[in-house]
C-alpha positions as CSV (number, residue, x, y, z in Angstrom):
1,M,-15.6,-0.8,7.8
2,T,-12.9,1.6,8.9
3,T,-10.5,1.8,11.9
4,R,-9.2,4.8,13.7
5,S,-5.2,5.1,13.6
6,A,-3.5,8.2,14.8
7,G,-6.8,10.2,14.8
8,R,-7.4,9.2,11.0
9,L,-9.9,6.9,9.7
10,K,-8.7,4.3,7.5
11,P,-10.4,1.8,5.4
12,R,-10.3,-1.9,5.9
13,I,-7.7,-3.6,3.6
14,T,-7.1,-6.8,2.0
15,I,-4.0,-8.7,1.8
16,L,-3.1,-12.1,0.0
17,A,-2.0,-14.5,2.7
18,A,1.6,-15.2,0.6
19,D,2.1,-11.2,0.4
20,H,1.1,-11.0,4.1
21,E,3.8,-13.3,5.0
22,R,6.4,-11.9,2.9
23,L,5.7,-8.3,3.9
24,S,5.9,-9.3,7.6
25,T,9.2,-10.6,7.3
26,L,10.2,-7.3,5.3
27,A,8.7,-5.2,7.7
28,R,10.7,-6.9,10.7
29,A,14.1,-6.7,8.6
30,A,13.5,-3.0,7.9
31,A,12.5,-2.1,11.7
32,H,16.2,-1.0,12.1
33,T,16.9,0.6,9.0
34,L,13.7,2.3,7.9
35,P,11.6,2.4,11.4
36,D,9.0,4.9,10.6
37,V,7.9,3.1,7.3
38,A,8.2,-0.5,8.8
39,T,6.1,0.7,11.6
40,V,3.3,1.9,9.3
41,L,3.6,-1.2,7.1
42,T,3.2,-3.5,10.5
43,E,0.1,-1.6,11.6
44,E,-1.4,-2.1,7.9
45,L,-0.7,-5.9,8.1
46,D,-1.9,-6.3,11.3
47,R,-5.4,-4.8,10.7
48,A,-5.6,-6.6,7.1
49,R,-8.0,-9.0,6.2
50,V,-5.7,-12.0,4.9
51,V,-7.4,-14.0,1.9
52,A,-6.1,-16.9,0.1
53,D,-7.7,-15.8,-3.2
54,A,-7.8,-12.3,-4.7
55,R,-10.6,-13.4,-7.1
56,R,-13.2,-13.8,-4.3
57,S,-12.6,-10.1,-3.0
58,H,-13.7,-6.8,-4.3
59,P,-10.3,-5.5,-6.2
60,F,-7.5,-4.2,-4.1
61,V,-4.1,-3.1,-4.5
62,R,-1.8,-6.1,-4.3
63,M,2.0,-6.5,-4.9
64,N,3.6,-6.4,-8.3
65,H,0.0,-4.8,-9.7
66,E,-0.7,-1.6,-11.2
67,V,-2.7,0.8,-9.6
68,E,-4.1,4.2,-10.5
69,F,-4.9,6.6,-7.7
70,R,-5.9,10.3,-7.3
71,D,-4.0,12.5,-4.9
72,D,-7.1,14.1,-3.4
73,V,-5.1,17.1,-2.2
74,A,-3.4,18.2,-5.3
75,G,-6.1,16.4,-7.6
76,T,-3.6,14.8,-9.9
77,V,-3.8,11.2,-11.0
78,R,-0.8,8.5,-11.1
79,K,-0.5,5.4,-12.5
80,V,2.2,3.3,-10.4
81,T,3.3,-0.6,-9.7
82,L,3.8,-1.4,-6.2
83,V,6.7,-3.5,-5.9
84,Y,9.4,-5.0,-3.2
85,P,12.3,-2.8,-2.6
86,E,14.6,-4.9,-4.7
87,N,12.3,-4.0,-7.9
88,A,11.6,-0.4,-7.0
89,D,12.5,2.3,-9.8
90,I,10.8,5.6,-9.5
91,G,11.6,6.6,-13.1
92,Q,9.9,3.4,-14.3
93,G,6.9,4.2,-11.9
94,R,7.6,1.3,-9.7
95,I,7.1,2.1,-6.0
96,S,8.4,0.1,-3.3
97,V,5.9,-1.0,-0.5
98,L,8.6,0.2,1.9
99,T,8.1,4.0,1.1
100,P,5.3,6.1,3.0
101,I,2.8,5.9,-0.3
102,G,3.6,2.1,-0.9
103,A,2.7,1.1,2.8
104,A,-0.5,3.3,2.6
105,L,-1.5,1.8,-0.8
106,I,-1.2,-1.8,0.2
107,G,-4.5,-3.6,0.4
108,V,-6.6,-0.6,-0.4
109,G,-9.9,-1.5,-2.6
110,V,-11.1,0.4,-5.7
111,G,-12.9,3.5,-4.8
112,E,-11.4,3.8,-1.3
113,S,-9.5,6.7,0.3
114,I,-6.7,6.7,2.9
115,S,-4.6,9.3,4.5
116,W,-0.9,9.0,4.8
117,E,2.1,10.9,6.0
118,T,4.9,11.8,4.0
119,R,8.6,11.3,5.4
120,N,8.5,15.2,5.9
121,G,5.3,14.9,8.2
122,E,3.1,16.3,5.5
123,L,-0.4,14.7,5.5
124,K,-1.8,13.7,2.1
125,R,-4.9,11.5,0.9
126,L,-5.2,9.3,-2.0
127,T,-8.4,7.4,-3.5
128,V,-7.6,4.3,-5.3
129,L,-9.2,4.3,-8.9
130,Q,-8.0,1.0,-10.5
131,V,-6.3,-1.9,-9.9
132,G,-4.5,-3.7,-12.8
133,G,-2.6,-7.1,-13.3
134,D,0.9,-8.0,-13.0
135,E,3.2,-5.4,-14.3
136,A,6.4,-6.1,-12.4
137,A,8.7,-9.1,-12.1
138,A,7.7,-11.1,-8.8
């Protein structure tokens, strides 16, 4: 199932209940300092299917887990870990959920694609190829 947002189709996403609660608080706190990203994250959380147990779901991008994705525009493949802002370190491949790409990745299932907008307004599209285990400190 997909939803339409700003003229683009987005896949249905899944988020763990514990992550949903913490991410909702984070988005509210970031509303004044990073309003664009906070709005995108809030929209993602609002449309998410919230689950208590990830083992009962199709694999999806979760906090503190490694994700391999393909940039469908450039054709490149990257492997990163999606983390909370305090654990972000681009040099170590740890991307904050409070970045445009981080907010786009959260909850996307393996094999699904999503469009997202960079900070300079460029439209990108990515496809999640693989989701791994805990890779970063919680």
